C-alpha positions as CSV (number, residue, x, y, z in Angstrom):
1,M,-10.5,-5.1,-26.3
2,K,-12.2,-2.1,-24.8
3,I,-10.5,1.1,-23.7
4,L,-11.1,0.1,-20.0
5,D,-9.2,-3.2,-20.7
6,Y,-6.2,-1.3,-22.1
7,L,-6.3,1.2,-19.3
8,T,-6.4,-1.6,-16.7
9,I,-3.6,-3.6,-18.2
10,T,-1.5,-0.4,-18.5
11,L,-2.1,0.6,-14.9
12,F,-1.5,-2.9,-13.5
13,G,1.8,-2.9,-15.4
14,I,2.8,0.5,-14.0
15,W,1.9,-0.7,-10.5
16,C,4.1,-3.8,-10.9
17,V,7.0,-1.7,-12.3
18,S,6.6,0.9,-9.5
19,E,6.8,-1.8,-6.8
20,I,10.0,-3.2,-8.4
21,V,11.5,0.3,-8.4
22,I,10.5,0.8,-4.8
23,G,12.2,-2.6,-4.0
24,L,15.3,-1.5,-5.7
25,V,15.4,1.9,-3.8
26,S,15.1,-0.1,-0.6
27,L,18.0,-2.4,-1.5
28,R,20.1,0.7,-2.2
29,N,19.2,2.1,1.2
30,R,19.6,-1.1,3.2
31,S,23.3,-0.8,3.5
32,R,22.8,2.1,6.0
33,D,20.5,-0.1,8.2
34,L,21.7,0.0,11.8
35,S,18.8,-2.0,13.3
36,E,18.6,-5.7,13.6
37,G,15.4,-7.6,14.0
38,I,13.0,-4.7,14.6
39,D,10.9,-5.5,11.6
40,R,9.3,-8.5,13.4
41,F,8.4,-10.2,10.1
42,S,6.1,-7.2,9.2
43,Y,7.5,-7.0,5.6
44,F,6.6,-10.7,5.0
45,I,3.2,-10.3,6.7
46,V,2.3,-7.4,4.4
47,W,3.6,-9.3,1.4
48,F,1.7,-12.5,2.3
49,S,-1.5,-10.5,3.0
50,T,-1.2,-8.8,-0.5
51,V,-0.2,-11.4,-3.0
52,P,-2.7,-14.1,-2.0
53,A,-5.4,-11.4,-1.9
54,I,-4.8,-10.4,-5.5
55,F,-4.8,-14.1,-6.5
56,I,-8.1,-14.8,-4.7
57,A,-9.7,-11.6,-6.1
58,Y,-8.7,-12.6,-9.6
59,L,-10.0,-16.2,-9.1
60,T,-13.4,-15.0,-7.9
61,E,-13.7,-13.0,-11.1
62,K,-12.3,-15.5,-13.6
63,H,-12.5,-19.0,-12.3
64,L,-15.3,-21.4,-13.3
65,I,-16.1,-22.3,-9.7
66,F,-17.5,-18.8,-9.4
67,A,-19.6,-19.0,-12.6
68,N,-22.9,-17.2,-13.0
69,G,-21.6,-13.9,-11.8
70,F,-21.1,-14.8,-8.1
71,G,-20.4,-11.5,-6.3
72,S,-20.4,-9.5,-9.5
73,F,-21.3,-5.8,-9.7
74,S,-22.1,-6.5,-13.4
75,T,-24.5,-3.6,-13.9
76,L,-21.9,-1.2,-12.5
77,I,-18.8,-2.7,-14.0
78,P,-17.9,0.0,-16.6
79,L,-18.4,2.8,-14.0
80,L,-16.6,0.9,-11.2
81,G,-13.8,0.0,-13.7
82,Y,-13.0,3.6,-14.5
83,L,-13.4,4.6,-10.8
84,G,-11.0,1.7,-9.9
85,C,-8.5,3.0,-12.5
86,S,-8.6,6.4,-10.9
87,V,-8.2,5.1,-7.4
88,M,-5.3,2.8,-8.6
89,L,-3.6,5.8,-10.2
90,F,-4.0,7.8,-7.0
91,G,-2.5,4.9,-5.0
92,I,0.5,4.5,-7.3
93,T,1.1,8.3,-7.2
94,I,0.8,8.6,-3.4
95,R,3.1,5.7,-2.8
96,L,5.8,7.0,-5.2
97,V,5.6,10.5,-3.7
98,A,6.0,9.0,-0.2
99,V,9.1,7.0,-1.2
100,A,10.6,10.0,-3.0
101,T,10.0,12.2,0.1
102,L,11.8,9.8,2.4
103,K,14.7,9.5,-0.1
104,R,17.5,7.6,1.5
105,Q,15.5,6.7,4.6
106,F,13.1,4.5,2.7
107,T,13.3,0.7,3.3
108,V,10.8,-2.0,2.8
109,K,11.6,-3.5,6.2
110,V,11.1,-1.5,9.4
111,S,14.6,-0.1,10.0
112,I,16.5,2.6,11.7
113,I,19.3,3.8,9.5
114,E,22.3,6.0,10.2
115,K,21.4,9.7,10.6
116,H,17.7,8.8,10.7
117,E,15.4,11.8,11.0
118,I,11.7,12.3,11.4
119,V,10.4,13.4,8.0
120,D,7.5,15.7,8.5
121,T,7.6,17.7,5.3
122,G,5.4,17.3,2.2
123,I,2.8,14.6,2.5
124,Y,4.4,13.4,5.8
125,G,3.3,16.7,7.3
126,I,-0.3,15.6,6.9
127,I,-0.3,11.8,7.3
128,R,2.3,9.4,8.8
129,H,2.0,6.5,6.5
130,P,1.3,7.7,2.9
131,A,3.1,4.7,1.3
132,Y,0.7,2.3,3.0
133,L,-2.3,4.5,2.0
134,G,-1.0,4.3,-1.6
135,H,-0.6,0.5,-1.3
136,L,-4.2,0.1,0.0
137,A,-5.6,2.5,-2.6
138,S,-4.0,0.6,-5.4
139,L,-5.5,-2.7,-4.1
140,L,-8.9,-1.0,-3.7
141,G,-8.6,0.1,-7.3
142,I,-7.8,-3.4,-8.5
143,G,-10.9,-4.7,-6.6
144,L,-13.1,-2.1,-8.2
145,I,-11.8,-2.9,-11.6
146,L,-12.5,-6.6,-11.1
147,G,-16.1,-5.7,-10.3
148,N,-16.7,-8.4,-7.7
149,W,-17.6,-7.7,-4.1
150,V,-15.9,-10.9,-2.8
151,G,-12.6,-10.0,-4.5
152,L,-12.9,-6.3,-3.4
153,T,-13.5,-7.4,0.3
154,V,-10.5,-9.7,0.2
155,L,-8.3,-7.1,-1.5
156,V,-9.1,-4.6,1.3
157,V,-9.4,-6.7,4.4
158,L,-6.4,-9.0,4.2
159,P,-3.8,-6.3,3.3
160,L,-5.3,-3.8,5.8
161,A,-4.7,-6.4,8.6
162,G,-1.1,-6.8,7.5
163,I,-0.5,-3.1,7.2
164,L,-2.0,-2.3,10.6
165,Y,0.4,-4.9,12.1
166,R,3.2,-3.2,10.2
167,I,2.3,0.2,11.4
168,H,2.2,-1.0,15.0
169,V,5.7,-2.4,14.6
170,E,7.0,0.7,12.8
171,E,5.6,3.2,15.2
172,R,6.9,1.3,18.2
173,A,10.4,1.3,16.7
174,L,10.3,5.0,15.9
175,L,8.9,5.9,19.3
176,R,11.7,3.9,20.9
177,H,14.3,5.6,18.8
178,F,13.0,9.2,18.8
179,G,11.1,9.3,22.0
180,H,9.2,12.6,22.7
181,A,9.9,14.0,19.2
182,Y,8.0,11.2,17.5
183,Q,5.2,11.4,20.1
184,E,4.8,15.0,19.2
185,Y,4.8,14.2,15.5
186,T,2.0,11.6,16.0
187,S,0.0,14.1,18.0
188,R,-0.3,16.4,15.0
189,T,-0.7,13.9,12.2
190,K,-3.1,11.1,11.3
191,K,-2.1,7.6,10.2
192,F,-3.9,7.4,6.8
193,L,-6.6,10.0,6.2
194,P,-6.1,13.7,7.0
195,G,-8.2,14.8,9.9
196,I,-10.0,11.4,10.2
197,W,-7.7,8.4,11.0
C-alpha cells in the first residue's frame, strides 16, 4: 500500500468516528428539545442524500461496470488524492469546531432547545452553517480521493441539495423563534463561504 492509501483509510476512519461522536453529542442534547416536528424530515433527507452518494461514488471507482477508467482523473490521481485528503481534514476540523462552539445547543435534528440563544461567536461570527460546510468539504475530499468525476459530482450535488433543504428548514425555525435578532444575524453573515455565499 502507498502512503496515500494509508492516509485515505486513516482520514475516512477519523471522519466516521467524528460523525459517531457528533451523533452522541446530539443524543445528549436532545433531552432539552422543546420543539416538535420542526425538522420536517431534513435530518433524514441529508442522511439519504449523503450515504447513497458515497456508495455510488465508490461504485463508479471500483465496480466492473465502470471498467476502463470511466470518469477517471487517472493522470491527476496522486495530486488529487493528496488535495482530497487536505480538503477532507479541513472538513472534519470545521465540523468538529462548529459542534464544539454550539456546545449544548447542537442537535442533528432542527430543534429549539430550552434557553436557546443565537451563537454568533467564533466561526459562527463569520458563517451561519459551518457544520454543513464541513460536511460538504469532507465529501468533496472523498470525491477527490476517489479520482473520478462521476463520483465527485454525485458526492457534491446530492448532499448539497439535501443540505440546502435543511438550511431552509433551520433558518425558518430560527427566524420564527428569534425574529428580528436572527434577521440581523443573517444580514451580517454568509451561509457557507465568508464574503461570498
